[in-house]
C-alpha positions as a printed NumPy array, in Angstrom:
array([[ -4.984,  -1.698,  34.331],
       [ -3.957,  -5.218,  33.471],
       [ -1.397,  -7.266,  35.362],
       [  1.509,  -9.061,  33.737],
       [  3.99 , -11.658,  34.927],
       [  7.475, -11.48 ,  33.455],
       [  9.878, -14.43 ,  33.489],
       [ 13.392, -13.689,  32.343],
       [ 16.842, -15.22 ,  32.269],
       [ 20.236, -13.96 ,  33.43 ],
       [ 23.641, -14.302,  31.811],
       [ 25.969, -16.911,  33.31 ],
       [ 28.271, -14.472,  35.112],
       [ 25.528, -12.205,  36.427],
       [ 27.168, -11.233,  39.736],
       [ 30.238,  -9.86 ,  37.972],
       [ 28.538,  -8.353,  34.928],
       [ 25.754,  -6.573,  36.817],
       [ 28.028,  -4.677,  39.227],
       [ 28.63 ,  -1.537,  37.089],
       [ 24.912,  -1.211,  36.26 ],
       [ 23.287,  -2.302,  39.501],
       [ 22.667,   1.159,  40.97 ],
       [ 21.052,   2.501,  37.77 ],
       [ 18.994,  -0.711,  37.519],
       [ 17.711,  -0.407,  41.102],
       [ 16.936,   3.298,  40.698],
       [ 14.917,   2.593,  37.557],
       [ 12.961,  -0.135,  39.312],
       [ 12.278,   2.225,  42.221],
       [ 10.835,   4.79 ,  39.777],
       [  8.615,   2.121,  38.21 ],
       [  7.432,   1.055,  41.664],
       [  6.713,   4.668,  42.702],
       [  4.702,   5.147,  39.501],
       [  2.603,   2.093,  40.39 ],
       [  3.739,   0.09 ,  37.34 ],
       [  6.   ,  -2.442,  39.058],
       [  4.455,  -4.486,  41.845],
       [  7.473,  -6.688,  42.579],
       [ 10.597,  -8.098,  40.92 ],
       [ 13.537, -10.243,  41.91 ],
       [ 15.858, -13.096,  40.986],
       [ 15.542, -16.754,  41.783],
       [ 17.919, -17.879,  44.543],
       [ 20.286, -19.468,  42.029],
       [ 20.447, -16.221,  39.977],
       [ 19.379, -17.906,  36.743],
       [ 15.928, -16.325,  36.324],
       [ 14.047, -13.164,  37.232],
       [ 10.346, -12.856,  38.059],
       [  8.485,  -9.585,  37.875],
       [  4.853,  -8.561,  38.258],
       [  3.709,  -5.382,  36.554],
       [  0.435,  -3.483,  36.429],
       [  0.315,  -1.514,  33.196],
       [ -2.076,  -0.47 ,  30.44 ],
       [ -0.469,  -2.807,  27.862],
       [  2.073,  -5.58 ,  27.478],
       [  3.933,  -3.263,  25.089],
       [  4.498,  -0.816,  27.953],
       [  5.933,  -3.647,  30.058],
       [  8.201,  -4.565,  27.123],
       [  9.392,  -0.952,  26.894],
       [ 10.13 ,  -0.864,  30.631],
       [ 12.15 ,  -4.071,  30.425],
       [ 14.071,  -3.068,  27.329],
       [ 14.949,   0.355,  28.75 ],
       [ 16.547,  -1.28 ,  31.821],
       [ 20.368,  -1.329,  31.93 ],
       [ 20.29 ,  -5.052,  32.678],
       [ 18.596,  -5.694,  29.331],
       [ 20.691,  -3.182,  27.419],
       [ 23.948,  -4.643,  28.78 ],
       [ 23.018,  -8.306,  28.237],
       [ 22.648,  -9.167,  31.922],
       [ 19.057, -10.184,  31.249],
       [ 19.309, -12.499,  28.249],
       [ 15.651, -13.139,  27.477],
       [ 12.16 , -12.607,  28.826],
       [  8.533, -13.55 ,  28.29 ],
       [  5.478, -11.526,  29.277],
       [  2.252, -13.234,  30.328],
       [ -1.094, -11.524,  31.062],
       [ -1.99 , -12.514,  34.615],
       [ -5.271, -12.771,  36.491],
       [ -4.757, -12.294,  40.218],
       [ -7.172, -14.666,  41.919],
       [ -6.337, -13.913,  45.553]])
């Protein structure tokens, strides 16, 4: 399977807006991790961006995973870009 890097952005009031959806978000990420699709994900320290690394058959699958997440559906993630990635080390 191919690897993909995802860079995304958060809304300005992320700490407040994410609270009602955080548990569902984390549970979904845990399922992706258990399925071997999500290698790692997390915010930058200033909570303006998110970085994720996925291993999936297609970029479209990664897009579907992102867009099914409560953070995307509720506007907590405000944008994202997917890049095919070659892991050198």
